[in-house]
C-alpha positions as CSV (number, residue, x, y, z in Angstrom):
1,X,-37.8,-45.9,51.4
2,X,-39.6,-45.3,48.0
3,X,-43.6,-45.2,48.6
4,X,-45.2,-48.2,47.6
5,X,-46.8,-48.8,43.5
6,X,-50.1,-49.5,45.4
7,X,-51.6,-48.8,48.6
8,X,-50.3,-48.9,51.6
9,X,-46.9,-50.6,53.4
10,X,-46.6,-51.7,57.4
11,X,-42.9,-49.9,59.0
12,X,-42.2,-52.2,61.7
13,X,-41.3,-50.8,64.5
14,X,-40.3,-53.7,68.1
15,X,-41.5,-53.0,71.5
16,X,-39.4,-50.9,74.0
17,X,-37.9,-54.3,75.2
18,X,-37.3,-57.5,74.3
19,X,-35.2,-60.6,74.0
20,X,-33.3,-60.8,70.9
21,X,-33.2,-64.1,70.5
22,X,-37.1,-65.1,71.0
23,X,-38.1,-61.7,69.3
24,X,-36.3,-62.5,66.3
25,X,-39.0,-65.7,65.6
26,X,-41.9,-63.7,66.4
27,X,-40.4,-61.1,64.2
28,X,-39.7,-63.8,60.9
29,X,-43.2,-65.0,61.9
30,X,-44.4,-61.1,61.2
31,X,-42.2,-61.0,57.6
32,X,-44.0,-64.5,56.8
33,X,-46.9,-63.0,56.9
34,X,-47.2,-60.3,54.4
35,X,-45.0,-57.0,53.1
36,X,-43.6,-55.2,55.2
37,X,-41.7,-52.0,54.1
38,X,-38.7,-51.9,56.7
39,X,-38.5,-52.3,60.5
40,X,-37.4,-49.7,63.3
41,X,-34.5,-50.6,65.8
42,X,-35.7,-48.9,68.9
43,X,-35.0,-49.8,72.3
44,X,-35.5,-47.4,75.1
45,X,-33.2,-46.8,78.6
46,X,-30.6,-49.5,77.3
47,X,-26.9,-49.4,77.0
48,X,-25.2,-49.4,73.8
49,X,-24.0,-53.4,73.5
50,X,-27.8,-54.3,74.2
51,X,-28.4,-52.5,71.1
52,X,-25.5,-54.0,69.2
53,X,-26.9,-57.4,70.0
54,X,-30.5,-56.7,68.8
55,X,-29.3,-55.2,65.8
56,X,-26.7,-58.3,65.3
57,X,-29.8,-60.2,65.5
58,X,-32.7,-58.8,63.5
59,X,-30.4,-57.0,60.9
60,X,-30.1,-61.5,59.9
61,X,-33.7,-61.9,59.7
62,X,-34.7,-58.9,57.8
63,X,-31.6,-58.8,55.5
64,X,-33.0,-62.4,54.8
65,X,-36.1,-61.1,53.7
66,X,-34.6,-58.1,51.6
67,X,-35.9,-56.2,54.4
68,X,-34.6,-53.0,55.7
69,X,-33.7,-52.4,59.5
70,X,-33.2,-48.6,61.4
71,X,-31.8,-47.4,64.2
72,X,-34.2,-44.9,66.2
73,X,-31.9,-41.7,67.3
74,X,-28.7,-43.3,66.7
75,X,-27.1,-42.8,63.2
76,X,-23.2,-43.5,65.3
77,X,-25.0,-47.0,66.2
78,X,-26.7,-47.2,63.0
79,X,-23.1,-46.9,60.8
80,X,-21.1,-49.7,63.8
81,X,-24.5,-52.2,63.8
82,X,-24.9,-52.0,59.6
83,X,-28.3,-51.2,59.8
84,X,-29.3,-49.2,56.5
85,X,-30.2,-46.3,58.1
86,X,-31.7,-44.3,60.9
87,X,-34.7,-42.4,61.8
88,X,-34.6,-39.2,64.4
89,X,-36.5,-36.7,65.8
90,X,-36.8,-33.5,66.4
91,X,-34.6,-33.5,69.4
92,X,-32.2,-36.3,67.9
93,X,-29.5,-35.6,65.4
94,X,-30.1,-33.6,62.8
95,X,-30.8,-34.7,59.8
96,X,-27.9,-32.9,58.1
97,X,-25.1,-34.5,61.2
98,X,-27.2,-37.8,60.4
99,X,-26.6,-37.9,56.6
100,X,-23.1,-36.8,56.9
101,X,-21.6,-39.9,59.2
102,X,-24.3,-42.0,56.7
103,X,-24.0,-40.6,53.2
104,X,-25.9,-40.7,50.3
105,X,-27.4,-44.3,50.2
106,X,-28.4,-45.2,53.8
107,X,-32.1,-44.1,54.4
108,X,-33.0,-41.2,56.7
109,X,-37.1,-41.2,57.9
110,X,-37.2,-37.1,60.3
111,X,-40.4,-37.3,63.1
112,X,-42.4,-33.6,62.1
113,X,-45.1,-34.7,64.6
114,X,-48.4,-32.0,63.1
115,X,-45.4,-29.8,61.7
116,X,-45.9,-28.9,57.7
117,X,-43.4,-26.7,57.8
118,X,-41.0,-28.9,59.9
119,X,-41.8,-31.6,57.3
120,X,-41.4,-29.4,54.2
121,X,-37.9,-28.5,55.9
122,X,-36.9,-32.6,56.0
123,X,-38.1,-33.2,52.7
124,X,-36.4,-30.1,50.9
125,X,-33.7,-31.5,53.4
126,X,-33.4,-34.5,51.2
127,X,-35.1,-37.1,53.9
128,X,-36.8,-40.2,52.5
129,X,-39.8,-40.4,54.1
130,X,-41.1,-37.7,56.4
131,X,-43.4,-39.0,60.2
132,X,-46.6,-37.5,61.6
133,X,-47.9,-38.1,64.8
134,X,-49.3,-39.4,67.8
135,X,-52.3,-39.8,65.7
136,X,-54.5,-41.9,68.4
137,X,-53.6,-42.4,72.2
138,X,-50.1,-44.6,73.0
139,X,-48.2,-46.4,75.7
140,X,-45.3,-46.9,73.7
141,X,-43.7,-43.1,73.1
142,X,-45.0,-40.3,75.3
143,X,-46.4,-37.0,73.3
144,X,-48.0,-34.4,73.5
145,X,-48.6,-33.6,70.5
146,X,-51.7,-34.4,68.3
147,X,-52.2,-35.3,64.4
148,X,-55.5,-35.7,62.4
149,X,-55.8,-37.4,59.0
150,X,-56.1,-34.1,57.2
151,X,-51.7,-33.3,56.9
152,X,-51.8,-37.2,55.8
153,X,-54.4,-35.6,52.5
154,X,-52.2,-32.6,52.4
155,X,-49.0,-34.5,52.1
156,X,-50.1,-36.3,50.1
157,X,-51.1,-33.6,47.2
158,X,-48.1,-31.9,47.9
159,X,-44.8,-34.4,47.8
160,X,-44.0,-37.0,46.3
161,X,-41.7,-38.2,49.8
162,X,-43.1,-40.7,51.5
163,X,-45.3,-40.2,54.5
164,X,-45.1,-42.3,57.8
165,X,-48.4,-42.3,60.2
166,X,-47.5,-42.9,63.9
167,X,-48.6,-43.7,67.4
168,X,-51.3,-45.8,69.1
169,X,-52.1,-47.4,64.7
170,X,-54.3,-50.9,65.4
171,X,-56.2,-52.8,62.4
172,X,-59.2,-51.1,64.2
173,X,-58.5,-47.4,63.8
174,X,-55.9,-47.4,60.5
175,X,-58.8,-47.2,57.5
176,X,-58.6,-43.5,58.1
177,X,-55.3,-42.5,57.6
178,X,-55.4,-45.0,54.8
179,X,-57.9,-43.5,52.9
180,X,-56.2,-39.9,53.7
181,X,-53.5,-41.3,51.2
182,X,-50.6,-42.5,53.8
183,X,-47.6,-44.7,52.2
184,X,-46.8,-46.4,55.8
185,X,-48.1,-47.0,58.8
186,X,-45.9,-47.7,61.5
187,X,-47.1,-50.1,64.0
188,X,-45.6,-51.3,67.5
189,X,-47.9,-52.5,70.0
190,X,-50.7,-53.2,67.3
191,X,-48.9,-55.7,65.7
192,X,-46.7,-57.4,68.5
193,X,-49.4,-56.7,71.6
194,X,-52.2,-58.8,68.8
195,X,-54.6,-61.0,70.6
196,X,-54.1,-63.5,67.7
197,X,-49.9,-62.2,67.6
198,X,-48.1,-60.5,65.2
199,X,-48.5,-62.8,62.5
200,X,-52.3,-62.9,62.8
201,X,-51.5,-58.9,62.7
202,X,-50.3,-58.2,60.1
203,X,-52.5,-60.6,57.7
204,X,-55.1,-58.0,59.4
205,X,-53.4,-54.9,58.7
206,X,-52.6,-55.7,55.0
207,X,-56.4,-56.6,54.5
208,X,-57.3,-53.1,56.3
209,X,-55.0,-51.7,53.8
210,X,-56.1,-53.7,50.6
211,X,-59.5,-52.6,51.1
212,X,-59.1,-49.2,50.2
């Protein structure tokens, strides 16, 4: 995943639970509404077969529009389902192991929380992007770390490796992150729980990001 030539783009993350066929229609509506950099498949507390069924449904929708799909946490499932890569956290499979399993062409991003040291290490190792957060309160994932826009400004000045901001991001609070130079906004509830629906959310994010 390369940084967008202009501005910032959305990095969609699935809700933590969904029915694949119904959600595939919602995903298609979101992808039709504006440019999406990628989709991360993130299901929690389910068995591998459930994840595989979800991947099968969503890969078809995303690849039809040229949008890559990343598996959360599990490079082994990314490989077996045909995902385009994986996103790994600090407590998941180490980046080096994920790269060895998935190969040079896979897209691999790394959670760096609010750590400059972790970000530099990930970039030096070859990560395709570094993810910072959480920037705002979120019910999607428990976080003990708070990040500020300053780390995005620092990273933008330091490195050409793209940055991703995550954690409670909505249309109403995203501007400071965009202004700080982030490349991608990773969004869950800000799109899927938007009162006017996911398509309206994507259009609203696109407008907010373009205003930078």
